[in-house]
N, C-alpha and C positions, 0 to 999 in steps of 0.2 A: 389624966395626960399633966406634965409638968408644965407649966408655960412662963417662959422668960419675957421679964418686963426689959425689952432693951431702951433706952432714951435715943430717939433719932439720929443727937448730932456725935453721940457716941458711935452707933453704927456708921457712920459716915464717918469719921475718923479712922473706922478699925478697917475701913475698905479700904480709904486712902491709904493706910497704911502697905495694907497688901500690893495692892497695886504699885506703891513706890517699890516693895520686896521684888516683886516680880520684874518691877522694870531695872533693876539693879542686877539682878543674876540672869536676865537674858543681855545687859551691855556686858555683864562678865566674864559671858560666853564666847560673845562677838569678836570676829563671826565664825562660826560651823559651818557653814556653805560659800557656794559662788557670790562674790558680790559683780552686780550688773551695771559697767560705766556706759550710757547712752552717750553719741554723740550725734549731734543733727547732720553731719556731713559724710560724703561716700570715703571710702579710703583711700587713701593716699593724699591728701590734701593736708593743708597746716595744721588743723582742729583734729582732724583724725590722726597727725603725729604727736600733735599733745596729748591729744584721747591715750596713746599707745605708750607715751611716757609716765603717763600721772596712774594707766594700769600695772605697767611694772614694776614703778618703784612704791605706791600703797600698797600691793601685796607682797613683795621681799620686808616691807615696815610691819603689814599687820602678818604678815606669815599663813596670806589665804590667795584663792584665787581670785580676780580680779580680770572680769571679763570684759574685751570693749563688744559693744553693739552698734552700730551701724545706723542708723533712722533717718537717713539724707529725705530732705523736702524743704518748701517753705522756706528758707533760710533759717534751719534750725527747730522751727513753732513746732515742728510733729514731736521730734524726739523731745523738747521741750515739756508740751501736753502731757507726752505721757508720763514721766515721771511726774509732775504737777501730781496725776490721780494716783499715783502710786504709795503704797504702805510707808510710813514713816520708822522704817526697822533696819537702814541703813546697808541696805541689800540693793537698792539700786538710787543710783546717783548719776546726775547728769554733768557731763562737761559744757559748761553753758557758754556764751558766746555774746560780743556786742548785739552781733543782729536777734538774735532770739530775746534777751533780755532787756535791750534796751532800744532800739532803733525800733522795730516791729511792733514793739507795745507803744511806743510816741507816734507812729503812724496808722495805725488802725486801730478801733474799740473793738472790734470783732475776734479778738484772740479768744481761745477757751482757756485762759490762764491770767494770773493777774502774777506780774514778773516781781512785785514785792511779797504780795502777802502766799502764795503759792510756792514759796520755797524755801529752805531753809541756807543760810548763805554757810560754805566751809573755809576755803579757802579762793583769794584770786592767786591764779599759778604764775597769770605771768601777762606779758603785752607785748603788740608787734607794732613797733610803727609807720604811722604812712610817708610817704614821703613824693613831694612838690617836685614831679619831673616835668621839663620841657621838650621841644625839638630844638636841636644844639644850633639847629638854622635863624632860630629868634635872638634880639640881641639883647640875652638877659643871661646873666650866669648868676646871679644873686638876686634876693628877694628883692630888694628896693630897683633893680634894672625892670623886673616882670611888675611892678605893681605899676613904674613908668611905661613902660609899654603898653599898658593894661588902660589906663589913664587917658595914653594921648592916643590909640587907634580911632578911627573912624568908625569901625564895628563891632560888635562886639568879639570878645576874645572866645573863640570854642575851647571848651575844652569837656573833655571823653570823662564817662564813669563805667564802673560794670553793669549799671541797670538804677531805675530809679528808686529810691531807697536805701540804694545798696551802700556801704560803707565810704565807700569812694567817692561817692556823688555828696553823703551828709558831710563829710569833711570840707569840702568843697562850699558849700552850700554856707558851714561854720565860717570859713575862712573869707567868705564875702562879706558877713557879716561882720566879722572880728576885725574886719580889715576896711570899713569904708569902703570898698571900692567896686560899684557893682558892672562894670563894663563886658560882664563875659554873657556867653550864651552854651548851657549844659545838653550836650549831646551823647543821651543814652546809649549803650552796647548790650549785650547777651552776654558779656563776660571780660573779665583783664588782656587775656589775650588779642580780641579784636580791637580793643583801646590801643593796646600797644602798636601793633600794626601801622595803625591810620596815625598815632604820634609822631612816629618813625618817619611814615611815608609823606606826615604833614600836612593831612586832613582835618587834624584838630591839634591846638597848640600845648596845653596842657593835660597833666591827668595826677589824679591823688593818689598815687599806687600805695601797697604793702611795701615796705622795704623790699623782703626776702623776693620778688616777683618782679620787682626793677631793677636791682644790684646788679645781676651780671650784663644790662645793657649798660646802666651804669658805666660797670668796669671797661666796658665795650665801645664808649663813646658816643654810641649808638642813643641814649639819653641823656638830658643834660641835668643833674639833681641842683634840685632848687635849697630847698631844706625839709627837715623832719619834724613831725607833728608832735613828738612822746616833750613831756617836762625836760629832757635831760637829751641829750646827743645819744645814739645807740652805739653800742659796745660793735656792732657788726660793721658798721661807717664811722668813724670818730672824728674822720674832714668835714662830714656836711653839718651846717649848724643847724638849731632847730628855728622853727616859725619866734619863737618870741624873741630869740637873743638876734634875730634878722631882722626884726623890725615892727612884730605883730605883737605887742603885748598881752598878756593873758591868755592868746593861743594855746592849745594843744587838746590834743586826741589821739587814740589810739582804737586797736582793736582786741581786746582783752579776750582771754579765756580764764573761765573760773569754773570749781567743782562746788554744784547745790546739791543739794538732797530733798526730798520731798516736806513737805509744809509742817512745822511745828514735831521737826525729829526731837528726840531726848537729848536734852544738855550734854549729857554724859556720854554719847554716843559722837557727837557736834563734837564735842571735846578730843575724843578716842581719834576720830576721823584728821581733824584738823592737826593734831601733836604727829599722829604717821605719815601724811603728805609732807609734812614739815621735814621729820626725819629723812623719810623717802628721796625728797626733791633738793633740799637744803646741804648738798651735797657737790665739789666740785665737779664730781663725774657729770652727774644730772644737769648743774647750772651750766657746764659748757655743750651739753648738748643740745640745751632749749636755744643757747646763745648760737650756736654754729646755725640753728633756723630760723635765724633772728627773733629772737622772743626774749625779752627781758626777762628776769624771774621776779615775782614779786613775794608770792606768799606770805601776806598778811592775815590777821585773824580775823575769826568769823565776825567781828562785831567791825573790824574794818574795812570790811568786801561788803558787808551789809549798807555800809555806809555810805562806799562809793559808789553801789548799785542803785542808791536815790540820786545821788548825784549826776549819774552818768545817764539816768533815765529821762532826770528834769532836763538836762542838756539838750538830750535830743527832740524832747518836747519843745523846748521854745524852738529851735532850731527849724522844727518843723512848723511852727505857726507862721513865724513870722515869715518863711516861706512859702506857707500855704501848701506844705507837701500832706494830701493824705494817700493812703491806700486801702482802698475797701473793698 
């Protein structure tokens, strides 16, 4: 019998080479079956709309079928957990959002995934600004007016949120910490529509809502817009100043949407997906579709998106720690 004496180092190098060839071959053939884009919210909402835009444009760019799979529940964390456990082959993707990737991890240590370690960032598709809206009967037309009103109030000014730990709550807590004005009382609700009803009725005075949700009430005069929370004015409502320019330097926050893959996705596939998303979504038609629904397009690189994920997570961890907010 012929015996081969193979040096272990050479064997390891050979196996590594074969694996690289196999990975390259798989990447070259990608995609050869439908891609599943999981979104953690039900059909019809803002996240679902963005997911369907992503699926359509990505599918066109890759000449492939991209199917939206709604796995609603627990602020998107059920969907995120499924993607974190999936094979890193490019056929399972997540439409990640602020709630699942930043806020929930900042508020709870019991999630079945790590928001940074267990995902491969592809790109931030875009973000939706929040807007500080108040009851029009308040003596506040500007942010300066509103802060003056809060300082002078003999009782804490009640503000609503769509629930404890919701972005509408956390944005308000960040505002309190950034402005240095603490004379506020948080009133949590079970959804945005309930807050708006009570805000119009005068049972709460203020609310940090997503801009698309409040815009019809702003336009009808039922709510007074004070400022948007984004770093720049929104293309959807250019006449509303940002919180920063209205008097609270350094304040900004949004609710964002981004595409992520399972951990340790091959760099070639990561680049392929990013280029396809950029090609599909960076067109006048695609951008207009997003802007019409209040989403400001971003389409940053995987490295840029990864850095922003770290910054956003730390922002909400700091806010939660200072406000002593936990969800266990």
